[in-house]
C-alpha positions as CSV (number, residue, x, y, z in Angstrom):
1,X,14.5,-28.7,-7.3
2,X,17.5,-30.9,-7.5
3,X,21.1,-30.2,-6.4
4,X,23.6,-29.8,-9.2
5,X,27.4,-30.0,-9.3
6,X,28.7,-26.5,-10.0
7,X,32.0,-24.7,-10.1
8,X,32.1,-22.1,-7.3
9,X,34.4,-19.1,-7.8
10,X,36.1,-17.8,-4.6
11,X,35.0,-14.2,-5.0
12,X,31.6,-13.6,-6.6
13,X,31.3,-10.3,-8.3
14,X,27.5,-9.9,-8.6
15,X,25.0,-9.8,-5.7
16,X,21.5,-11.1,-6.7
17,X,18.4,-9.8,-4.9
18,X,14.8,-10.5,-5.4
19,X,11.3,-11.4,-4.1
20,X,11.7,-15.1,-4.9
21,X,11.0,-16.6,-1.5
22,X,8.2,-18.7,-3.1
23,X,10.9,-20.5,-5.1
24,X,12.8,-21.6,-2.0
25,X,16.1,-20.2,-3.3
26,X,18.5,-20.0,-0.4
27,X,21.7,-18.1,0.1
28,X,24.3,-19.7,-2.2
29,X,27.0,-19.0,-4.7
30,X,26.6,-19.9,-8.4
31,X,29.6,-19.0,-10.6
32,X,30.2,-15.3,-10.3
33,X,26.9,-14.7,-8.5
34,X,26.3,-14.4,-4.8
35,X,22.6,-15.4,-4.4
36,X,20.9,-13.6,-1.5
37,X,18.0,-15.4,0.3
38,X,14.7,-14.5,-1.3
39,X,12.7,-11.6,0.1
40,X,8.9,-11.6,0.3
41,X,6.1,-9.0,0.7
42,X,4.3,-10.1,3.8
43,X,0.7,-9.3,4.8
44,X,1.3,-9.7,8.6
45,X,4.7,-10.0,10.2
46,X,7.5,-8.0,8.6
47,X,10.9,-8.9,9.9
48,X,14.1,-10.4,8.4
49,X,13.5,-11.1,4.8
50,X,9.8,-10.2,4.9
51,X,8.9,-6.7,3.8
52,X,5.6,-5.2,4.9
53,X,2.8,-5.1,2.4
54,X,2.0,-1.4,2.0
55,X,-0.8,-0.3,-0.3
56,X,0.8,3.1,-0.9
57,X,4.3,1.8,-1.7
58,X,5.3,1.4,-5.4
59,X,7.4,-1.5,-6.7
60,X,10.3,0.9,-6.7
61,X,10.0,1.3,-3.0
62,X,10.4,-2.4,-2.5
63,X,13.4,-2.5,-4.9
64,X,15.0,0.2,-2.7
65,X,14.1,-1.7,0.4
66,X,15.9,-4.8,-0.8
67,X,19.0,-2.8,-1.6
68,X,18.8,-1.2,1.9
69,X,18.6,-4.6,3.6
70,X,21.5,-5.9,1.6
71,X,23.6,-3.4,3.4
72,X,27.3,-4.2,3.7
73,X,27.1,-6.9,1.1
74,X,27.0,-4.2,-1.6
75,X,30.4,-3.0,-0.7
76,X,32.0,-6.4,-1.4
77,X,30.7,-6.9,-4.9
78,X,31.1,-5.1,-8.2
79,X,27.6,-5.4,-9.5
80,X,24.0,-6.0,-8.2
81,X,21.3,-7.8,-10.1
82,X,18.0,-6.9,-8.5
83,X,14.8,-8.6,-9.8
84,X,11.7,-6.5,-10.4
85,X,9.5,-6.9,-7.2
86,X,6.4,-6.1,-9.3
87,X,6.3,-9.7,-10.7
88,X,6.1,-13.2,-9.3
89,X,8.9,-14.8,-11.2
90,X,9.4,-18.5,-12.1
91,X,12.7,-20.4,-11.5
92,X,13.3,-20.4,-15.3
93,X,13.0,-16.6,-15.4
94,X,15.6,-16.3,-12.6
95,X,18.0,-18.7,-14.2
96,X,17.5,-17.0,-17.6
97,X,18.4,-13.6,-16.2
98,X,21.5,-15.0,-14.6
99,X,22.6,-16.5,-17.9
100,X,22.2,-13.1,-19.7
101,X,23.9,-11.2,-16.8
102,X,26.9,-13.5,-16.9
103,X,27.6,-12.6,-20.5
104,X,27.1,-8.9,-20.0
105,X,30.1,-6.7,-19.4
106,X,28.7,-3.2,-19.6
107,X,27.9,-0.6,-16.9
108,X,24.2,-1.0,-16.5
109,X,21.4,-2.9,-18.1
110,X,17.7,-3.8,-17.8
111,X,16.8,-7.5,-18.5
112,X,13.5,-7.3,-20.4
113,X,10.7,-9.7,-21.1
114,X,8.4,-9.3,-24.1
115,X,6.2,-6.2,-24.5
116,X,8.8,-3.9,-22.9
117,X,8.4,-5.4,-19.4
118,X,11.5,-5.1,-17.1
119,X,12.4,-8.4,-15.3
120,X,15.6,-7.3,-13.5
121,X,18.0,-4.4,-13.2
122,X,21.8,-5.0,-13.5
123,X,23.7,-2.1,-11.9
124,X,27.2,-1.3,-10.8
125,X,27.4,-1.5,-7.0
126,X,28.3,2.2,-6.9
127,X,25.0,3.1,-8.5
128,X,23.2,1.9,-5.4
129,X,24.5,5.0,-3.6
130,X,21.8,6.9,-5.5
131,X,19.2,4.6,-3.9
132,X,16.6,7.3,-3.2
133,X,16.3,8.0,-6.9
134,X,15.5,4.4,-7.7
135,X,12.2,5.0,-5.9
136,X,11.1,6.6,-9.1
137,X,11.6,3.5,-11.3
138,X,8.3,2.6,-13.1
139,X,9.1,-1.2,-12.8
140,X,6.5,-1.6,-15.7
141,X,8.3,-0.2,-18.8
142,X,11.8,-1.2,-19.8
143,X,12.2,1.8,-22.2
144,X,11.0,4.3,-19.7
145,X,13.3,3.0,-17.0
146,X,16.2,2.7,-19.4
147,X,15.9,6.5,-20.1
148,X,15.5,7.3,-16.5
149,X,18.5,5.3,-15.3
150,X,20.7,6.9,-18.0
151,X,19.7,10.4,-16.9
152,X,20.0,9.6,-13.1
153,X,23.2,7.6,-13.2
154,X,25.0,9.6,-16.0
155,X,25.8,6.4,-17.9
156,X,24.6,4.3,-20.8
157,X,22.0,1.7,-20.0
158,X,21.5,-1.3,-22.2
159,X,18.4,-3.4,-22.8
160,X,18.9,-7.2,-22.8
161,X,15.9,-8.8,-24.4
162,X,15.0,-12.3,-23.0
163,X,11.8,-13.0,-25.0
164,X,10.0,-14.4,-22.0
165,X,6.3,-13.9,-21.1
166,X,5.6,-11.6,-18.2
167,X,1.9,-10.6,-18.0
168,X,0.2,-8.1,-15.8
169,X,-1.7,-10.9,-14.2
170,X,1.6,-12.4,-12.9
171,X,2.2,-9.5,-10.5
172,X,3.2,-10.2,-6.9
173,X,0.1,-8.5,-5.5
174,X,0.5,-5.1,-7.3
175,X,-2.6,-3.8,-9.0
176,X,-2.4,-4.1,-12.8
177,X,-3.2,-2.2,-16.0
178,X,-4.0,1.5,-15.4
179,X,-2.5,1.4,-11.9
180,X,1.0,1.3,-13.4
181,X,0.5,4.6,-15.3
182,X,1.3,7.0,-12.4
183,X,4.7,5.3,-11.8
184,X,5.4,5.5,-15.5
185,X,4.5,9.2,-15.5
186,X,6.8,9.9,-12.5
187,X,9.7,8.1,-14.2
188,X,9.2,10.0,-17.5
189,X,8.9,13.3,-15.7
190,X,12.0,12.6,-13.6
191,X,13.9,11.9,-16.8
192,X,13.0,15.2,-18.3
193,X,13.9,17.1,-15.1
194,X,17.2,15.3,-14.7
195,X,18.2,16.0,-18.4
196,X,17.5,19.7,-18.1
197,X,18.9,20.2,-14.6
198,X,22.1,18.2,-14.5
199,X,24.1,19.7,-17.4
200,X,25.5,17.8,-20.3
201,X,28.1,15.1,-20.8
202,X,30.7,17.9,-20.9
203,X,29.8,19.2,-17.5
204,X,32.1,17.9,-14.7
205,X,30.7,14.8,-13.0
206,X,30.8,16.4,-9.5
207,X,28.7,19.3,-10.7
208,X,26.2,17.0,-12.3
209,X,25.9,14.9,-9.2
210,X,25.5,18.0,-7.0
211,X,22.7,19.3,-9.2
212,X,21.0,15.9,-9.2
213,X,21.2,15.5,-5.4
214,X,19.8,19.0,-4.9
215,X,16.5,18.1,-6.7
216,X,13.5,17.7,-4.3
217,X,11.6,14.4,-4.3
218,X,7.9,15.0,-3.4
219,X,5.4,12.3,-2.4
220,X,2.0,12.7,-4.1
221,X,-0.5,11.9,-1.5
222,X,-3.6,14.1,-1.8
223,X,-6.6,12.5,-0.1
224,X,-8.7,11.8,2.0
225,X,-9.0,13.5,5.4
226,X,-8.5,10.3,7.4
227,X,-5.6,9.1,5.2
228,X,-3.9,12.5,5.6
229,X,-4.2,12.2,9.3
230,X,-2.6,8.8,9.3
231,X,0.2,10.0,6.9
232,X,0.9,13.0,9.1
233,X,1.2,10.8,12.2
234,X,3.6,8.5,10.2
235,X,5.7,11.5,9.0
236,X,6.1,12.6,12.6
237,X,7.7,9.2,13.4
238,X,10.0,9.2,10.3
239,X,13.5,10.4,11.3
240,X,15.0,10.4,7.8
241,X,12.2,10.0,5.3
242,X,12.9,9.3,1.6
243,X,10.8,12.3,0.5
244,X,11.5,16.0,1.0
245,X,7.9,17.0,0.9
246,X,4.4,15.4,0.9
247,X,1.7,16.9,-1.3
248,X,-1.8,16.8,0.2
249,X,-5.1,18.3,-0.9
250,X,-5.5,21.9,0.1
251,X,-8.6,21.1,2.2
252,X,-6.6,18.8,4.4
253,X,-3.4,20.8,4.8
254,X,-4.4,22.0,8.4
255,X,-4.6,18.3,9.4
256,X,-1.1,17.6,8.2
257,X,0.4,20.6,9.9
258,X,-0.8,19.5,13.3
259,X,2.2,17.2,13.4
260,X,5.8,18.5,13.4
261,X,7.9,15.8,11.7
262,X,11.0,15.9,9.5
263,X,8.9,16.0,6.3
264,X,7.3,19.2,5.1
265,X,3.8,19.3,3.7
266,X,2.5,21.4,0.7
267,X,-0.9,21.5,-0.9
268,X,-2.6,21.4,-4.2
269,X,-6.1,22.3,-5.5
270,X,-7.7,19.4,-7.3
271,X,-10.7,17.1,-7.3
272,X,-11.0,14.6,-4.5
273,X,-11.8,11.1,-5.7
274,X,-15.3,9.9,-4.8
275,X,-16.3,13.2,-3.4
276,X,-19.1,15.2,-5.1
277,X,-19.4,14.3,-8.8
278,X,-15.8,13.1,-9.2
279,X,-15.8,9.3,-9.3
280,X,-12.4,8.1,-10.6
281,X,-9.9,5.6,-9.3
282,X,-6.7,6.9,-7.6
283,X,-4.5,6.1,-10.6
284,X,-6.8,8.0,-13.0
285,X,-7.1,10.9,-10.5
286,X,-3.3,11.2,-10.5
287,X,-3.2,11.4,-14.3
288,X,-5.7,14.2,-14.2
289,X,-3.8,16.1,-11.7
290,X,-0.2,15.4,-12.8
291,X,-0.3,18.0,-15.6
292,X,-0.7,20.7,-13.0
293,X,2.3,19.8,-10.9
294,X,5.3,22.2,-11.0
295,X,8.0,20.9,-13.4
296,X,11.0,21.6,-11.2
297,X,10.7,18.8,-8.7
298,X,10.7,15.0,-8.9
299,X,7.5,13.2,-7.9
300,X,6.7,9.8,-6.4
301,X,3.2,8.3,-6.6
302,X,2.2,7.3,-3.0
303,X,-1.4,6.3,-3.5
304,X,-3.1,3.0,-4.1
305,X,-0.7,0.4,-5.7
306,X,-1.7,-2.7,-3.8
307,X,-4.8,-4.0,-1.9
308,X,-4.8,-3.1,1.8
309,X,-7.7,-5.4,2.5
310,X,-5.4,-8.4,2.6
311,X,-3.0,-7.0,5.2
312,X,-2.9,-7.0,9.0
313,X,-1.1,-3.6,9.2
314,X,-2.5,-0.4,10.4
315,X,-2.8,2.4,7.9
316,X,-0.2,4.4,9.9
317,X,2.2,1.5,9.4
318,X,1.5,1.4,5.6
319,X,2.4,5.0,5.5
320,X,5.5,4.6,7.7
321,X,7.0,2.1,5.3
322,X,6.1,4.3,2.3
323,X,8.2,7.1,3.9
324,X,11.1,4.8,4.5
325,X,10.8,3.4,8.0
326,X,9.7,0.0,9.2
327,X,6.2,-0.4,10.8
328,X,6.4,0.1,14.6
329,X,3.2,-1.6,15.6
330,X,2.3,1.1,18.0
331,X,-1.2,1.5,16.9
332,X,-3.3,-1.6,16.7
333,X,-7.0,-2.6,17.1
334,X,-8.8,-4.8,19.6
335,X,-6.6,-4.5,22.6
336,X,-8.3,-5.5,25.8
337,X,-8.1,-2.6,28.3
338,X,-9.4,-2.0,31.7
339,X,-11.7,1.0,31.9
340,X,-10.6,3.9,34.0
341,X,-13.0,5.4,36.6
342,X,-14.3,8.6,34.9
343,X,-16.9,10.9,36.3
344,X,-19.4,11.8,33.7
345,X,-20.6,15.4,33.3
346,X,-24.0,16.3,34.9
347,X,-25.7,16.6,31.5
348,X,-24.6,13.8,29.3
349,X,-24.0,14.6,25.6
350,X,-23.2,12.5,22.6
351,X,-21.9,13.6,19.2
352,X,-22.9,11.2,16.4
353,X,-21.2,11.1,13.0
354,X,-22.9,8.7,10.5
355,X,-21.2,9.7,7.2
356,X,-18.3,7.8,5.6
357,X,-16.3,7.4,2.4
358,X,-18.7,4.9,0.8
359,X,-22.3,3.6,1.4
360,X,-21.5,0.3,3.1
361,X,-19.4,2.1,5.8
362,X,-22.5,4.2,6.8
363,X,-24.6,3.1,9.7
364,X,-28.1,2.0,8.4
365,X,-30.7,4.8,8.6
366,X,-33.2,2.8,10.7
367,X,-30.4,2.0,13.2
368,X,-29.4,5.6,13.3
369,X,-32.9,6.6,14.4
370,X,-33.1,3.8,17.0
371,X,-29.7,4.8,18.5
372,X,-30.8,8.4,18.8
373,X,-34.0,7.4,20.5
374,X,-32.2,5.1,23.0
375,X,-29.8,7.9,23.9
376,X,-32.6,10.5,24.3
377,X,-34.4,8.0,26.5
378,X,-31.3,7.9,28.8
379,X,-31.3,11.7,29.1
380,X,-28.5,12.4,26.6
381,X,-28.3,15.6,24.6
382,X,-27.7,14.2,21.1
383,X,-26.1,16.0,18.2
384,X,-25.4,14.7,14.7
385,X,-22.4,15.9,12.8
386,X,-22.8,16.8,9.1
387,X,-26.1,14.9,8.9
388,X,-27.5,14.6,5.4
389,X,-31.0,13.8,6.8
390,X,-32.1,15.3,10.1
391,X,-33.1,12.8,12.9
392,X,-36.0,13.7,15.2
393,X,-34.8,14.8,18.6
394,X,-31.2,15.4,17.6
395,X,-29.5,18.7,16.9
396,X,-27.4,19.1,13.8
397,X,-24.0,20.8,13.5
398,X,-21.2,21.3,11.0
399,X,-17.7,22.6,11.3
400,X,-15.6,24.6,8.8
401,X,-12.2,24.6,10.4
402,X,-10.1,22.1,12.4
403,X,-10.0,24.5,15.3
404,X,-13.8,24.7,15.2
405,X,-13.9,20.9,15.3
406,X,-11.6,20.9,18.4
407,X,-14.0,23.2,20.2
408,X,-16.9,21.0,19.2
409,X,-15.3,17.8,20.5
410,X,-14.5,19.5,23.8
411,X,-18.2,20.1,24.4
412,X,-19.3,16.5,24.3
413,X,-18.9,13.5,26.6
414,X,-18.6,10.9,23.8
415,X,-18.3,10.7,20.0
416,X,-19.8,7.8,18.1
417,X,-18.5,7.6,14.5
418,X,-17.8,5.5,11.5
419,X,-14.5,4.4,10.1
420,X,-13.9,8.0,9.0
421,X,-11.9,11.1,9.9
422,X,-13.9,12.5,12.8
423,X,-13.7,9.4,14.9
424,X,-10.0,8.8,14.0
425,X,-9.1,12.4,14.9
426,X,-11.1,12.4,18.1
427,X,-9.5,9.2,19.3
428,X,-5.9,9.6,18.1
429,X,-5.2,13.3,18.6
430,X,-7.8,14.6,21.2
431,X,-8.0,11.4,23.3
432,X,-11.8,11.8,23.4
433,X,-14.1,9.1,24.5
434,X,-14.8,7.4,21.1
435,X,-17.0,4.5,20.0
436,X,-15.8,3.4,16.5
437,X,-18.4,1.6,14.4
438,X,-16.9,-0.8,11.8
439,X,-18.7,-2.6,9.0
440,X,-17.1,-3.7,5.8
441,X,-13.7,-2.5,6.8
442,X,-11.5,-4.3,9.4
443,X,-10.6,-2.5,12.7
444,X,-7.0,-3.7,12.4
445,X,-6.4,-1.1,9.6
446,X,-7.6,2.1,11.4
447,X,-8.7,1.6,15.0
448,X,-6.4,2.5,18.0
449,X,-5.7,1.2,21.5
450,X,-5.2,4.4,23.5
451,X,-7.0,3.0,26.5
452,X,-10.4,3.0,28.0
453,X,-11.4,6.0,26.1
454,X,-11.8,4.1,22.9
455,X,-13.7,1.0,21.7
456,X,-14.2,-0.5,18.3
457,X,-17.5,-2.3,17.6
458,X,-18.7,-4.8,15.0
459,X,-20.5,-8.1,14.9
460,X,-17.5,-10.2,13.7
461,X,-18.8,-11.3,10.3
462,X,-16.2,-13.5,8.6
463,X,-16.7,-11.7,5.2
464,X,-15.0,-8.6,6.7
465,X,-13.1,-7.0,5.1
466,X,-15.0,-7.1,1.8
467,X,-14.6,-5.3,-1.5
468,X,-18.2,-4.1,-1.7
469,X,-19.0,-0.4,-2.3
470,X,-22.8,0.2,-2.1
471,X,-24.2,-3.4,-2.1
472,X,-23.6,-6.3,0.3
473,X,-22.0,-9.0,-1.9
474,X,-22.7,-11.8,0.7
475,X,-26.3,-11.2,1.8
476,X,-27.5,-8.7,-0.7
477,X,-29.1,-5.3,0.0
478,X,-27.6,-1.9,0.6
479,X,-26.7,-2.2,4.3
480,X,-23.7,-4.0,5.8
481,X,-24.6,-6.7,8.3
482,X,-21.4,-6.3,10.3
483,X,-22.5,-3.2,12.2
484,X,-23.3,-3.6,16.0
485,X,-26.8,-3.0,17.2
486,X,-27.9,0.3,18.8
487,X,-28.3,-1.6,22.1
488,X,-24.7,-2.7,22.0
489,X,-23.5,0.8,21.2
490,X,-25.5,2.3,24.1
491,X,-24.1,-0.4,26.5
492,X,-20.6,0.4,25.4
493,X,-21.1,4.1,26.0
494,X,-22.4,3.5,29.5
495,X,-19.4,1.3,30.3
496,X,-17.1,4.0,29.0
497,X,-18.7,6.8,31.0
498,X,-19.2,5.0,34.3
499,X,-16.1,2.8,34.4
500,X,-18.2,0.1,36.2
501,X,-16.9,-2.7,34.0
502,X,-14.0,-3.5,31.7
503,X,-14.3,-2.7,28.0
504,X,-14.0,-6.2,26.4
505,X,-12.6,-7.1,23.1
506,X,-15.3,-7.2,20.5
507,X,-15.7,-10.3,18.2
508,X,-13.4,-9.8,15.3
509,X,-13.5,-11.5,12.0
510,X,-10.5,-13.5,10.8
511,X,-7.4,-11.4,10.2
512,X,-7.3,-9.9,6.7
513,X,-4.2,-11.8,5.8
514,X,-6.1,-15.0,5.9
515,X,-8.0,-13.8,2.9
516,X,-5.0,-13.0,0.8
517,X,-4.7,-15.2,-2.3
518,X,-2.4,-18.1,-1.5
519,X,0.0,-17.3,-4.4
520,X,0.6,-13.9,-2.8
521,X,0.8,-15.1,0.8
522,X,3.6,-17.7,0.7
523,X,5.3,-17.9,4.1
524,X,9.0,-17.3,4.2
525,X,10.7,-20.6,3.4
526,X,13.6,-21.9,5.4
527,X,17.1,-21.7,4.0
528,X,18.1,-24.5,1.7
529,X,21.6,-25.4,0.5
530,X,20.4,-26.2,-3.0
531,X,21.8,-23.7,-5.5
532,X,20.2,-22.5,-8.7
533,X,21.5,-24.4,-11.8
534,X,23.6,-22.3,-14.2
535,X,22.1,-21.9,-17.6
536,X,23.6,-21.0,-21.0
537,X,22.2,-18.5,-23.4
538,X,21.7,-21.2,-25.9
539,X,19.5,-23.2,-23.5
540,X,17.5,-20.0,-22.8
541,X,16.8,-19.4,-26.5
542,X,15.7,-23.0,-27.0
543,X,13.3,-23.1,-24.0
544,X,11.9,-19.6,-24.1
545,X,9.0,-20.4,-26.6
546,X,7.8,-23.1,-24.2
547,X,7.4,-20.6,-21.4
548,X,4.5,-18.9,-23.4
549,X,2.8,-22.2,-23.6
550,X,3.2,-22.8,-19.8
551,X,2.2,-19.3,-18.7
552,X,-1.5,-19.4,-19.6
553,X,-2.4,-22.8,-18.0
554,X,-0.5,-21.7,-14.9
555,X,-2.5,-18.4,-14.7
556,X,-5.8,-20.2,-15.4
557,X,-5.0,-22.8,-12.6
558,X,-4.2,-19.9,-10.2
559,X,-7.4,-18.1,-10.9
560,X,-9.6,-21.2,-10.8
561,X,-8.1,-22.2,-7.5
562,X,-8.9,-18.8,-6.0
563,X,-12.5,-18.9,-7.3
564,X,-13.2,-22.2,-5.6
565,X,-11.6,-21.1,-2.4
566,X,-13.8,-18.1,-2.3
567,X,-16.8,-20.1,-3.4
568,X,-16.4,-22.5,-0.5
569,X,-15.7,-19.8,2.1
570,X,-18.0,-16.9,1.0
571,X,-20.5,-18.3,-1.4
572,X,-21.3,-17.9,-5.1
573,X,-22.3,-14.2,-4.9
574,X,-18.9,-13.1,-3.6
575,X,-16.9,-15.5,-5.8
576,X,-18.8,-14.2,-8.9
577,X,-18.3,-10.6,-7.8
578,X,-14.6,-11.0,-7.3
579,X,-14.2,-12.7,-10.7
580,X,-16.1,-9.9,-12.4
581,X,-14.0,-7.3,-10.6
582,X,-10.8,-9.1,-11.7
583,X,-11.8,-9.2,-15.3
584,X,-13.0,-5.6,-15.2
585,X,-9.7,-4.4,-13.6
586,X,-7.5,-6.4,-16.0
587,X,-9.3,-6.2,-19.3
588,X,-11.3,-3.0,-19.2
589,X,-8.5,-0.9,-17.8
590,X,-6.0,-2.5,-20.2
591,X,-8.3,-1.6,-23.1
592,X,-8.6,1.9,-21.9
593,X,-4.8,2.2,-21.4
594,X,-4.2,0.9,-25.0
595,X,-6.7,3.3,-26.4
596,X,-4.8,6.2,-24.7
597,X,-1.6,5.1,-26.4
598,X,0.2,4.0,-23.3
């Protein structure tokens, strides 16, 4: 990028915000625009201009975060141009939006690419006082967001068509195709509620604003038990959360109510994804359930929108950011701790939980039997929890209520469990001695460091975390090779019970952020004095057709580079699997979305 001679006005009227750190655009002034340094969505550290990558946070949540971090700058400008954080924009896109915004003199507008895709939102600075409502922007449909903003801001909202390509595959880490449908439903529903609840154009503005501000915003977050536990812990830490209420599945409401935070919880009866015979993705599950939600409140989708496997953040930190607070880093995995002297009970007992959310997270059957045999040989009373297949020599128990599970935990010296609710609950809320067995999932996402009463075990395979479900995509077969051996587990239990030696860090695979595709994991660039060149509308119209020609080769180069990186690091099996998963996610879901008329 080259420096250009420009005319700088003394008092810029428009503040420009966006996730364009990859372009190296520094703080500068271009004509009537005050260019804010580029934000980024970071997979590890989240300070300054880096926002934490949260898999349960929508593009609207990141848009609101940029406005919040702009702070006092909003009070010194008349307008704000905030780029859609859903997409990874090019320099030409940024400059084209500035050219259109310069010529626009209305109250509010959405700058749109082809196929009804919003590129940027141009708002009056006073509109940002309704920041919480902007959480409900779809960030995927210009027409939906245009109607929503008009209903929320009580003003006309124009659409400025730029004619540029902006494909689903050009997202900045957000899941594509059908995954955008929940946010679109939330924005459409909010528009209907606002139109019916806030009066007409003849109603005094103060009355309309009061009715709008009285509407509840509820976070849709229904499953699973472990996720609800982490969200409940996050809600306890949120002093002023963005949402008035969090909706969870009725089965898991007792878990949420164990924590007394500012946010209330309510429940809903519905299927649970990947439980029983219901096997649908989170986004499809929401569309099934949305029709049963009461029509008097506003809803924000707070389930899967990004890929947590590429982040170094704990689930609790993902949920903290979703609720409106920054990750605190209180809960992290693999902390070296010194074992505390603990006197074991006369009759040693171990509770084993081998079930988990999907097959690769379940301890292999042969290893289950060997672990039980080793513990029985050492004189342990061994009990399995919710065992699908009985194991010789071990009792089997189940629990129906959370209170019953509390009583059950109190009767055992140690719990050995998978990356699943029983082990998380035992370690985080009951401070029980817990041995956490990890396989295809990374401990950084869900383990804890409460002290000598907890240890996370795995072999340290570099392929962790992986995207496999029921088959190993590196070695083949139906078992994950990252589980620790029964002998290692028994040795860890003995260390924990006797306190004779320190509990050492286990070998960990590389941090998940190292696996993030390079085009999503660009480090924050240092400030540069080079401003963006101004551009005229005539130049935009002349150059726009060429952007279509440039888009597809750029996308093919990006995908090809990632294929060969994965091929070199993890082999042909995983590279082929990820390529197939990409095509299935982008093409199959898009075809299904089009067939549904969305």
